[in-house]
C-alpha positions, 0 to 999 in steps of 0.5 A: 968593869965591862962596858954596859951592853947595847940594846937595840931599840924598836920603833916608838909605839903610838898609843891612841888616846881615849877619845871615842872614835867617830861613828860611821855615817848610817847614810849609804855611800852613794847618797853621801856622794850625791850630797857631797856633790850638791854641797860642793857645787852650792858652796863654791857658787855661794863663796864666789858670789860672796867674794864678788859682792863683799870683796869687790872681785870682778877682775876675772871678767876682763881677762876671760873669754866671752861665752856664747849664751846659746853654748850649752857644751861648755857649762855641761863640760865643766859640770861633768869635770866637777862630777868626775873630780868629786867622784874620784876623790870619794872613790879613792877614800880621801878625807878632808885633809887629802882632798884639801891638799890635792885641790890646793896643788891643782889650783895654785898654778892658776892662781899664780898665773893670774897674779904674776902674768895678768896683774890680778890682785892677790885677793882675787886670786886667793879667793878663787883658789880658796873657794875651790878648797873650802867648797870640797873640804867642808862637805868632805869633813862632814861626810867622811871621817879622818883617815888613819894617816891623817889622825895623829893618834891612830896606830899606823906603821911609822907613826913616829915619822909622820908625827916627827917635827923634824921630818915634817919641817925638813920635807916641807922645806924640801918641797918649797925648795924644789918649787922655787928652784924650778920656777926661779930657773924658768923665770931667771932664764927668761924661758917662761916669760918668752913662752907665755908671751909667745903662746899665752897673750899675757898682760904683763911680765913685770912681776915675773922679772921682779921675782927673778930678781928677788926669789924671796917673793917667789918663795912667799907664793909657794909656801902653800904649794910645798905644804900641800905637796908634802901632805898629799904625796909624801905622808901616805907613802910613809904610812904605807911602809912597814914599821922597822922590823916588820917583814913585808909580804912577798908575792909568790910568782910562778912564770909557768902559771902566771897570766899576762897581768901578773907577769907585767906586775911582777916585771914592772910593778915590783917596788915596795908598798911605800914606793908604789904609794909614792908613785900613785900619789904623784901620778894622781896629783900630776894628772889632776894638776895638768887637767885642771890647769889646762882647763882653767887657762883655756878660759882666759882670753888669748891663751892657747892649748900650747901655752896651757899645756906647757905652763901646767907641765912646768908644775908637773915637773916640780911634783915629779922632782919632789917625789924623786927626792922622797924616794928615800924618805921614810925608808925604814930599812935604809 
């Protein structure tokens, strides 16, 4: 008897459920952006005030730089930064999951610094980070529907990879492993401690030495960072890749008639759509992380520009290494 013939199986199909999709808001986009900004500023102020009042969080005042009451430039600069961040998130069409992950990526380095080197309680550090996340995530949830990438029932390319428990957990662990490896190396060699003591005027290094001796405590601090990085950087790149069997469109390039931008794009931006999305998401996360961490570190008493930029750069390196590992993940053609 002849053996049964092997039949190639296509990629799993995703059948959306029968629930009715959310109707788009009738409010103009610009008005929703203004509402988002007002809600974000109000919620953050309210959450911080509630934290100070009900949780007794008043530790940050002792390590922050004293501001001159007549100084108007500093508060205006902070407001301008907040406006730019909210506007960019809205312009880039991030839903509440995307913006929550990005906000977590950009605020966790500062929270880790407060807990490890300034002896700030985990309650105070967590409240500072969570107020940022909730203040932007909740209004975005109310004003913008969930994107197709983050909707488990939306029929996007490679949905089976986005919904795969094995893919999600393995890449979540990979991201945590990268963060732990980078920070543990910096702590174990003593380079991070020496650098921050020299340029940052930190209050203590005791917890840093404890984490260098026991990396499991370091891992506990980095769980959210790993989940946020995977959600923001990897998931959109998987969703942007064509499904197995689909042919990606190839842009025609004529060197005789191409202009400068087309020539540069053809020679330096020739990657697949998945890799382009991966580069884009990594660049956005790294830029936001660098700017936000430097801005917040400079609000600490005795923290120099060198210390702020160097400390933020360590976390940027971890982001880039994660993206380097994820170049192969979700490549349906490999």
